C-alpha positions as CSV (number, residue, x, y, z in Angstrom):
1,M,-80.0,-44.2,93.1
2,R,-84.0,-42.7,92.8
3,E,-83.6,-42.3,89.0
4,T,-86.8,-42.0,88.5
5,I,-87.2,-38.6,90.3
6,P,-86.1,-35.8,88.7
7,H,-83.1,-33.8,89.7
8,P,-83.7,-30.1,87.7
9,C,-79.6,-29.5,87.8
10,F,-79.5,-32.6,85.8
11,D,-82.7,-32.6,84.1
12,G,-83.8,-29.6,82.3
13,G,-86.9,-30.7,81.4
14,C,-88.4,-30.4,85.4
15,A,-86.3,-27.4,86.3
16,K,-90.1,-25.8,86.4
17,I,-91.5,-28.4,88.2
18,A,-88.7,-29.9,90.7
19,G,-87.7,-27.2,93.0
20,R,-84.2,-27.7,95.2
21,V,-82.8,-26.0,98.8
22,H,-79.2,-25.5,98.5
23,L,-78.2,-25.9,102.7
24,P,-75.4,-23.3,103.1
25,V,-73.1,-25.0,105.5
26,A,-69.6,-24.9,104.4
27,P,-68.2,-21.5,104.2
28,G,-64.5,-22.8,103.7
29,C,-62.7,-23.5,100.8
30,N,-59.2,-25.1,100.5
31,I,-58.9,-24.0,96.7
32,Q,-58.9,-20.3,96.0
33,C,-60.0,-19.4,92.3
34,N,-59.1,-15.9,90.9
35,Y,-62.8,-15.3,90.1
36,C,-64.4,-16.1,93.4
37,R,-65.2,-13.8,96.5
38,R,-67.5,-15.5,99.3
39,A,-70.3,-13.6,100.6
40,F,-72.0,-15.0,103.5
41,D,-74.0,-12.0,104.4
42,C,-75.7,-10.2,101.4
43,V,-79.1,-10.5,100.2
44,N,-78.7,-8.7,97.3
45,E,-76.2,-10.5,95.2
46,S,-77.3,-13.3,93.1
47,R,-74.3,-15.8,92.2
48,P,-72.0,-19.0,93.7
49,G,-70.3,-18.7,96.8
50,V,-73.1,-16.0,98.5
51,T,-75.4,-16.9,101.4
52,S,-77.3,-14.4,104.3
53,K,-75.8,-16.8,106.5
54,V,-74.2,-19.7,107.1
55,L,-76.2,-22.6,109.2
56,T,-74.8,-25.7,111.9
57,P,-76.3,-29.2,110.1
58,E,-79.1,-28.7,112.8
59,E,-80.0,-25.3,111.8
60,A,-80.0,-26.6,108.1
61,L,-82.7,-29.5,109.0
62,E,-84.8,-26.7,110.3
63,R,-84.7,-25.0,106.8
64,F,-85.2,-28.2,104.7
65,L,-88.4,-28.4,106.9
66,A,-90.1,-24.9,106.5
67,V,-89.0,-25.1,103.2
68,K,-90.7,-28.6,102.4
69,K,-93.7,-27.2,104.4
70,L,-93.7,-23.9,101.9
71,T,-93.6,-25.7,99.0
72,G,-94.5,-29.0,97.7
73,S,-92.0,-28.6,94.8
74,I,-88.6,-29.6,96.3
75,R,-86.9,-32.9,94.9
76,V,-83.3,-32.2,95.7
77,V,-81.6,-31.0,99.0
78,G,-77.9,-29.8,98.1
79,I,-74.9,-28.2,99.7
80,A,-73.2,-25.8,97.1
81,G,-71.2,-23.5,99.3
82,P,-70.3,-21.3,99.8
83,G,-67.0,-22.8,100.3
84,D,-66.7,-26.4,99.3
85,A,-68.4,-29.3,101.2
86,L,-66.1,-31.2,101.1
87,A,-63.6,-29.1,102.4
88,N,-66.1,-29.4,105.4
89,I,-66.9,-32.9,105.5
90,E,-68.2,-33.0,108.8
91,A,-70.7,-30.6,108.7
92,A,-71.7,-31.8,105.3
93,L,-72.1,-35.0,106.0
94,Q,-73.9,-34.4,109.5
95,T,-76.2,-32.3,107.6
96,L,-76.5,-35.0,104.6
97,R,-78.2,-37.5,107.2
98,L,-80.0,-35.2,109.0
99,I,-82.3,-34.3,105.9
100,R,-82.1,-38.4,105.4
101,E,-83.5,-39.1,108.9
102,A,-86.2,-36.5,107.9
103,D,-86.8,-37.8,103.9
104,R,-86.2,-41.3,102.5
105,E,-87.2,-39.8,99.4
106,V,-85.7,-36.4,98.9
107,L,-82.8,-36.9,96.3
108,L,-79.5,-35.5,97.8
109,C,-76.2,-33.8,96.3
110,V,-73.4,-31.7,96.7
111,S,-71.0,-29.5,94.6
112,T,-67.6,-29.9,95.3
113,N,-64.3,-28.9,93.7
114,G,-62.9,-32.1,93.4
115,L,-59.8,-32.1,95.1
116,L,-60.9,-34.3,97.7
117,L,-63.6,-36.2,96.0
118,S,-61.6,-39.5,95.4
119,R,-61.4,-39.3,99.5
120,Y,-64.7,-39.2,100.7
121,A,-66.8,-40.7,97.8
122,R,-67.6,-43.5,99.5
123,D,-68.8,-41.7,102.8
124,L,-71.1,-39.6,100.5
125,R,-72.9,-42.6,98.4
126,G,-73.4,-44.5,102.0
127,A,-74.7,-40.7,103.4
128,G,-77.5,-41.5,100.5
129,V,-76.1,-38.7,97.8
130,S,-76.5,-39.6,95.1
131,H,-75.6,-36.7,92.0
132,V,-72.2,-34.8,92.6
133,T,-71.4,-31.7,90.6
134,V,-67.7,-31.1,90.4
135,T,-66.2,-27.9,89.0
136,M,-63.1,-28.1,86.5
137,N,-62.1,-25.5,84.6
138,A,-58.8,-26.9,82.4
139,V,-56.8,-29.7,81.8
140,N,-53.6,-28.1,81.7
141,T,-51.7,-27.2,84.4
142,A,-50.8,-23.5,82.4
143,T,-54.1,-22.7,82.5
144,A,-55.3,-23.9,85.4
145,R,-52.6,-21.9,87.5
146,R,-54.1,-18.8,85.8
147,I,-57.5,-19.7,87.1
148,Y,-56.5,-21.0,90.8
149,R,-54.6,-18.9,93.2
150,Y,-53.7,-21.3,95.7
151,V,-54.4,-25.0,96.7
152,D,-54.4,-26.2,100.5
153,F,-53.7,-29.7,101.1
154,E,-53.0,-31.8,103.6
155,G,-51.6,-29.1,105.3
156,Q,-49.8,-27.3,102.4
157,R,-50.3,-24.3,100.6
158,L,-49.5,-25.4,97.1
159,L,-49.1,-22.3,94.4
160,R,-47.9,-22.0,90.6
161,E,-47.7,-25.4,88.9
162,D,-48.0,-27.5,91.7
163,A,-51.4,-26.5,93.1
164,A,-52.9,-26.5,88.8
165,A,-51.2,-30.3,88.9
166,L,-52.2,-31.3,91.6
167,L,-56.4,-30.0,91.3
168,L,-56.3,-31.7,87.5
169,E,-54.8,-34.9,89.3
170,K,-57.4,-35.0,92.0
171,Q,-60.6,-33.8,90.1
172,A,-60.3,-36.9,87.4
173,A,-60.1,-39.4,90.2
174,G,-62.7,-38.0,92.0
175,I,-65.0,-38.6,88.9
176,A,-63.8,-41.2,88.1
177,D,-63.7,-43.0,91.6
178,A,-67.2,-41.4,92.7
179,A,-68.7,-42.9,88.6
180,A,-67.6,-45.9,89.4
181,L,-69.7,-45.8,93.3
182,G,-72.8,-45.3,90.6
183,L,-73.1,-41.6,91.8
184,R,-74.3,-39.2,88.8
185,V,-71.7,-36.7,87.7
186,K,-71.9,-33.5,86.2
187,V,-69.2,-30.8,85.1
188,N,-69.6,-27.2,85.8
189,I,-67.0,-25.5,83.8
190,V,-67.0,-21.8,84.1
191,L,-66.2,-20.3,80.7
192,I,-63.0,-17.6,80.5
193,K,-63.0,-16.3,77.6
194,D,-59.3,-16.1,76.0
195,L,-58.0,-18.1,78.9
196,N,-59.4,-21.7,78.8
197,E,-62.4,-21.2,76.5
198,P,-59.8,-22.7,73.8
199,E,-59.7,-26.1,75.6
200,I,-63.7,-26.4,76.3
201,E,-64.1,-29.1,74.5
202,A,-61.2,-31.1,75.5
203,I,-62.6,-30.0,79.5
204,A,-65.9,-31.7,78.0
205,Q,-63.6,-34.8,77.2
206,K,-61.7,-35.5,80.1
207,A,-65.3,-34.8,81.9
208,K,-66.8,-37.9,79.5
209,D,-63.3,-40.0,79.9
210,A,-63.8,-40.0,83.9
211,G,-67.5,-41.0,83.9
212,A,-69.0,-37.5,83.8
213,A,-73.1,-38.1,82.6
214,L,-73.1,-34.2,81.1
215,T,-71.5,-30.4,81.7
216,N,-72.2,-27.7,82.7
217,I,-70.7,-24.4,81.2
218,M,-71.1,-21.6,82.9
219,Q,-70.5,-17.7,82.4
220,L,-67.7,-16.1,84.3
221,I,-69.2,-12.9,86.6
222,P,-66.6,-10.6,86.9
223,V,-67.1,-10.3,90.7
224,K,-65.3,-6.7,92.1
225,G,-62.5,-7.6,94.4
226,T,-61.3,-10.8,92.3
227,L,-58.5,-11.0,90.0
228,F,-60.9,-11.2,87.4
229,E,-63.3,-8.0,88.0
230,S,-62.1,-6.6,85.2
231,L,-62.2,-9.7,82.9
232,P,-65.2,-9.6,79.4
233,M,-68.4,-11.7,80.2
234,L,-69.9,-13.8,76.6
235,S,-73.3,-13.2,75.6
236,R,-75.8,-16.1,75.7
237,A,-75.6,-16.7,71.8
238,E,-71.6,-16.8,72.3
239,L,-72.3,-19.4,75.8
240,D,-74.6,-21.4,73.6
241,A,-72.9,-22.1,70.6
242,V,-69.9,-23.2,72.7
243,R,-72.4,-26.2,74.8
244,K,-73.8,-26.8,71.1
245,K,-70.1,-27.9,70.4
246,C,-69.6,-29.6,72.7
247,E,-73.0,-31.3,72.8
248,A,-71.4,-34.3,70.6
249,I,-69.1,-35.1,73.5
250,L,-72.0,-35.1,76.6
251,P,-75.2,-33.7,76.7
252,Q,-74.9,-29.9,78.0
253,M,-77.0,-27.9,80.2
254,Y,-78.7,-24.9,79.2
255,H,-81.2,-23.2,81.9
256,C,-78.6,-23.2,84.5
257,V,-79.1,-20.0,87.0
258,Q,-75.8,-19.8,88.4
259,C,-77.6,-20.1,92.2
260,R,-76.9,-19.1,95.3
261,A,-75.6,-21.0,98.1
262,D,-78.8,-20.8,99.8
263,A,-81.0,-20.9,97.3
264,A,-84.3,-22.7,97.6
265,G,-87.5,-22.8,95.5
266,L,-87.8,-23.7,91.7
267,L,-84.6,-22.2,89.4
268,G,-85.1,-18.7,89.3
269,E,-87.7,-18.6,91.5
270,D,-86.3,-19.0,95.2
271,I,-87.3,-18.2,98.6
272,P,-85.3,-16.0,100.6
273,L,-83.7,-17.6,103.5
274,S,-85.1,-14.9,105.4
275,D,-89.3,-15.4,103.9
276,E,-89.2,-19.9,104.7
277,C,-91.3,-19.0,107.9
278,R,-93.8,-16.6,107.3
279,G,-94.7,-17.7,103.4
280,A,-94.2,-16.4,100.1
281,A,-96.1,-14.2,99.5
282,E,-97.7,-14.5,95.6
283,A,-96.8,-12.0,93.5
284,P,-99.1,-9.8,91.5
285,A,-99.5,-10.1,87.5
286,P,-96.1,-8.1,85.9
287,A,-96.8,-4.3,85.4
288,G,-97.2,-2.8,81.7
289,G,-100.8,-4.9,81.0
290,G,-100.4,-7.0,78.0
291,G,-100.0,-6.2,74.2
292,D,-98.4,-3.2,73.7
293,G,-96.8,-0.7,75.3
294,I,-94.6,-2.4,77.8
295,R,-92.0,-0.3,79.3
296,V,-88.7,-2.0,80.7
297,A,-86.0,-0.5,82.6
298,V,-82.2,-2.0,82.2
299,A,-79.0,-1.9,84.6
300,S,-76.4,-1.4,81.8
301,K,-73.0,0.3,82.1
302,S,-71.8,0.0,78.6
303,G,-75.6,1.8,77.2
304,V,-75.3,-1.1,74.7
305,L,-75.6,-4.5,76.7
306,V,-77.4,-5.7,79.6
307,D,-74.1,-5.8,81.9
308,E,-74.9,-4.4,85.2
309,H,-75.8,-5.8,88.8
310,F,-79.1,-4.2,90.1
311,G,-77.4,-2.8,93.3
312,H,-74.5,-1.7,91.4
313,A,-76.4,1.1,89.2
314,E,-76.3,4.8,89.7
315,A,-79.3,5.0,86.7
316,F,-81.6,2.5,85.1
317,R,-82.7,3.1,81.5
318,V,-85.7,2.6,80.7
319,Y,-87.0,1.3,77.3
320,E,-90.9,0.9,75.5
321,Y,-91.8,-1.8,72.8
322,R,-94.3,-0.6,71.4
323,S,-95.9,-2.1,67.9
324,G,-92.6,-4.5,67.6
325,A,-90.3,-2.0,67.9
326,V,-88.2,-1.0,71.3
327,R,-87.5,3.0,71.9
328,F,-85.1,4.5,74.5
329,L,-87.4,6.6,76.5
330,E,-85.0,8.3,78.7
331,E,-82.4,7.4,81.8
332,R,-83.2,7.8,85.4
333,P,-81.1,8.1,88.1
334,V,-81.1,6.7,91.7
335,A,-78.7,6.4,94.6
336,R,-76.7,3.2,94.4
337,Y,-78.1,1.0,97.4
338,C,-75.7,-2.0,97.7
339,G,-72.0,-1.4,98.7
340,A,-68.5,-3.3,96.9
341,N,-68.6,-4.6,100.3
342,G,-71.4,-6.9,99.8
343,S,-73.6,-5.8,102.4
344,A,-71.9,-2.9,105.3
345,A,-73.4,-0.7,102.5
346,C,-76.4,-2.0,101.3
347,G,-79.3,0.7,102.0
348,Q,-83.0,-0.1,102.9
349,D,-83.8,3.0,102.1
350,K,-82.0,3.7,99.2
351,R,-83.8,0.4,97.7
352,E,-87.2,1.9,98.1
353,G,-86.3,5.0,96.5
354,V,-84.9,2.8,93.0
355,F,-88.2,1.0,93.7
356,D,-90.7,4.0,93.4
357,T,-88.2,5.1,90.4
358,L,-89.1,1.9,88.1
359,A,-92.8,1.1,89.7
360,D,-94.5,1.8,86.1
361,C,-92.0,-0.6,84.5
362,A,-92.8,-3.9,83.7
363,A,-89.8,-5.1,84.3
364,V,-86.1,-5.0,85.1
365,L,-83.3,-6.1,83.1
366,A,-79.8,-6.8,85.1
367,L,-76.8,-8.6,85.1
368,R,-77.7,-10.4,88.2
369,I,-79.7,-9.2,91.0
370,G,-80.7,-10.8,94.4
371,E,-83.2,-12.8,96.2
372,A,-84.6,-9.8,98.3
373,P,-84.7,-7.0,95.4
374,R,-86.2,-9.6,92.9
375,R,-89.0,-10.1,95.7
376,A,-89.7,-6.9,96.4
377,L,-90.2,-5.9,92.8
378,A,-92.2,-9.3,92.4
379,E,-94.7,-7.7,95.3
380,R,-94.7,-4.4,93.2
381,G,-95.6,-5.8,90.3
382,I,-92.1,-5.4,89.0
383,R,-90.5,-8.6,87.2
384,A,-86.6,-9.0,87.3
385,V,-85.1,-10.6,84.7
386,M,-81.7,-12.1,84.8
387,G,-79.3,-12.1,82.0
388,Y,-75.9,-11.2,80.0
389,D,-77.1,-9.4,76.3
390,Y,-77.4,-6.7,73.9
391,I,-80.4,-4.6,75.3
392,D,-83.0,-4.8,72.0
393,K,-82.5,-8.3,72.3
394,A,-82.7,-8.8,75.8
395,I,-86.0,-6.8,75.8
396,R,-87.5,-8.6,72.7
397,A,-87.0,-12.2,74.7
398,F,-88.6,-10.9,77.9
399,V,-91.6,-9.3,75.9
400,T,-92.4,-11.9,73.0
401,P,-93.9,-14.8,75.4
402,R,-96.6,-12.0,77.4
403,L,-97.5,-11.2,73.6
404,H,-98.2,-14.8,72.8
405,T,-99.8,-15.0,76.0
406,A,-101.7,-11.8,75.8
407,G,-103.2,-12.9,72.4
């Protein structure tokens, strides 16, 4: 099972040396989560379910070879959407076979909601898959029916309790069957405050009992246009506290960046789909210099938290770190360049205006930021940092390593 090859999503210690490439060949999904909106054409968002385009298996092979040529760090090839890998089983298996023919050493993995995992676990094993991620967000039917709108199974659309009960049953069975075949299983849990939060430890226990090797408890990303768009997020500290409690049950993943379906490269340092053939430019050193006097721009709706998507901001709050203190300088208005529909209203001219407005900043802190604007900022010497936390704390978390390096 190639246990000696590091997988950045299963083995946190190798996240900065072992890269991965996600091949977006799976557009369809057989369930509807109330937090999910799949977007196939937006380069300005960074979250699961988003890709700049859906690939055929042949195009996916071309992308893998291009990324592999561009960077020597690729150790893993995964299928993680933008829908469900197993709801697109023919495309998924064909892609996996093409990759395995081209490279006998790279790890193969898939992400799934688990509905069809029992049915296809042996096929995945036969195609060379060694790692599987299952997203499981509940153990109680009453909770699951609030998270999932429907489940499509064997030609029927199930709703409410019927949908929830079937999905929970299939997820547990799928994890057990995959683990029995020698696949290493990770269970992703989307932590939804006041909804499934009370049963997170029970989910982790169920995952362990079924044979999972670890769990990855992730933040809910409130996505505009979904039923959960107004639900609150947890801070990193709150999230890590829940992970710490579950550590007594199973090992935890603390370094997840909730990747796009077309992510490639090292975690948090992705190569955009459009860049793979022309090469990734080396980013210059961040602006702001070392030591004191570091300016940081923040995308914030509340003025207290880093809580706004980069492309949705209509103003950025600019702060300066100097002599151990964080000081608010000013608010800089910008033209919002990314439309609520994901891509149709995304304007390059507006985006350039945003970059110009932030030209004197060392970093931009935002809830989420797409790979295209992240790389464009990097080319201007501005670091993009994603997260959800109090502004003062987030700025200090960015600045402190820089001061140590400068020292």
